N, C-alpha and C positions, 0 to 999 in steps of 0.2 A: 095759684100758678106754680108756686114753689113746690108744693106737694106733688103736682102733676109732673114737674120736671124730675123730681126724685123718682117717681114711679117709672117714668120713661127710661131714666138712667139705669135703674135696677133691672128693668125688663131687657134693655139692650145688653147689659152685662151678663145676665142669666142666659139670654139667647146666645150670646157669643160663647159662653162656657158650654152650653149644650151642643152647639155646632162643633166646637173643638173636641168635646168628649165623643161625639158621634163619629167624627172623622178618625179619631184615634182608634176607636173600637173597630171601625171598618178596615183600617189599615192593618190592625192586629189580626183580624179575621182573614184578610187576604193573604198575609204571610203564612198563617197556619194552614190555610187551604192549599197554598202552593207547596208547602212542605209535605202535606198529606199526598198530594198528587205525585210529587217527586218520589216519595217512598213507595207508594202503591204501584206506580208504573215502572219502578226500577230504572229511572232515567239516567243516562250518561251525561245529559246536558242540564238545562235549567227549566224552571217552571215559574210562571207569573200568573196571578189571578187579579181580576178587577171586579168589584161588586158595585153594581149601579143602583141608583135609587136613593132618595133621601126622605126621611131619616133612615139610617141603617138599623138603629136600635129597635125601632118598632117592627121592622121586617124580621130581625133576629128573634124577637120575643114571640112572634107569630109562627116561627119556623118556616117562613116562606120568603124567598128572594125573587125579585122581579127578573133580574138578569145578571148573569155572571159570565165574564169573558175570560178565557183561559188561553195562554200561549205557552207551548213547551217546545224544547229542542232535544234532539237526541233520543227519539222514541224508537224502540226496537219492536217492530211488528213481527210476531212469530206465528206461523201457521204451517201445518204439515211438516213440522220439524225444521223449517227453514226460516232464517231471520232476514228481515228487510229493514234497513234503517230509514226512518223518516227524519230528515234533518230539521224540520219544523212542523208543528201542528197548531193551528189556531181554531178555536171553537167558541161559539156563543150559546150559552145554556139559558133557556127562558122558563119561567114558572118553576123554580127549584123548590122542592119540598125537602127541608133539612131533616136529617136523622135526629133522634132524641138527644144524642150526645154531641151534636153539631160536627161529627166526624166526617160527614159526607152528605149526600142527598141524591134525589132523582129529579131530573128536569122533564117537564111535559114535552118539550121539544128542544132540538139542538141542530145547529148547522155550522159548517166550518170548512176548512181546507187543510191540505197537507202537501209537503214537497218532498219528492225523492230526487236527489241530485244524481247526475249521470255516474259519478264514481260509486255512489251507493247502489245504484241499479246494476252496475257492473259487478259489484260484490254479490248482489242478490242472484245474479244469473247462475253462479256456481258452475260455469262451464268454460272458464278461461277466455271469455270474449271481452271486448271493450266496447262500451256504449257511449255515444255522444249525440249532440243535437243533429237532427236529420235535415235541417235547413228550412223546414216549414212545419206548420201546426200538425200535431199528432204523428210526427215522423221522427224516428231515431236512426242513427247510423250505427250499425253493429259490425265490428271487425273480428274475424275469427281465423285461426290457422288450423288446418287439418292435414293429417298424414294419409296419403293415398298413392298406391302404386309405387311405394318407395320414395315418394317426393312430398315436400311440404308445400301446401298451397295456402296463401293468405288472401282472403276476400273481405271486402267491405261492402255491405249491402244496406240499402235503405229499407227500413222496416216500419210497419204501422203498429202503433201502440193503442190498445183499446181496452174497454172494460166490458167483460162478458159475464153471463150467468155461470156460476160455478157448477151448478147441477148437483145431483146427489142429495142425500138426506140433510146435509148441512146448509144447502142453499147458499145465498150470498153472492158476492161478485169476486172476480179475480182479474188481475192485470195480465193482458196477453200481448206478447211481442211476436210478430210474424214478418219474415222477410217478404217484401213485395215481389222480388225477383232475384234469383241467384245466377250469376253468369257462369255457365258450365264450360264454354269453349269446346264443346264436343268431347269432354273427358267423362267417361262412364262413371257414375256414382258420385261425382263431386257435389252435385246439388243436394243429394240426401245427406252426405257427410257434413256439409256446411250447415244445413238446416237443423241437424241434430244438435248443433251448438248455438245457432243464432235464434232459434225459435223456442220460446219458453213461456210458461204461465206461472204467476205467483199470487197466492192468497195473502191478504193482509189483515184479516178479521181479528187475529189473535192479539194485535197490539193496540186496538182501538177500545175506548171506553164502552162498556156494555150498552147496547142499544144504538150505537153510532155505526152507520153503514156507509159503504162507498156508493155514491149516487152519480158520479160523473168523472171524467178524466180529460185532460189536455196536456200538451207538452210544448215547451218553449226553450229558449237558450239556457235557462237555469236548471231545467230538469222536467220531470213528470209531476204535474199538479193534480191532486185528487180533490174532488168535491165530496163532502160528507154531510149526512143528515140522519135524523131519526127521531123517534118518540120514546118516552120513558127511558131516557138516557142517564146512565149512572154518572155521578160527579164525584171525583176523588175515590173511585173504586168502592163506593158503599154497596 
């Protein structure tokens, strides 16, 4: 019995040491992955990574991770020479095949979400308008001032925000903002002048990990929320 107790004690100690070593290695890998993501994406904000599954060391030795959750802030999506700030982006990568040097990997699939705040959407419009919550789902309020007939007119319109096919050789999706109605008050040309400022399209593909695509869109009090998904998605820009 004494020998058995010694064996059990040793097994418990070794098991505890293995768990501690495994968690330390996982934590180290998460920090390195976050640093890699921050550097490759050129983030103005932060990056966090969480590797799921136990034990981590056996996953690492096989160069395959079951699941990795990534959360970043301050992502600049650049497309067509225009920048749109994503205040936060969270994604889950599944079935990650790590590179030989562990510097990155490719996930069989990924899904996630991103948020564009109204101040950032205002900056992205690049037309001097102000955007705010439109009071209901998928609506935004756009305020613009235009010069017409020697006078300055300021109008606030309720606009629909949607995700549409970008078309062309590049394909993909783009965010579209269109005024539902522009009050003209019988003034010739005012609707067209206002729409030239309030209506715009923006592509965001350039700031997303390779393989991750826009799949849906909604808006609420916080801003415009994007749904993301894809297959063979790059992790840490590998």
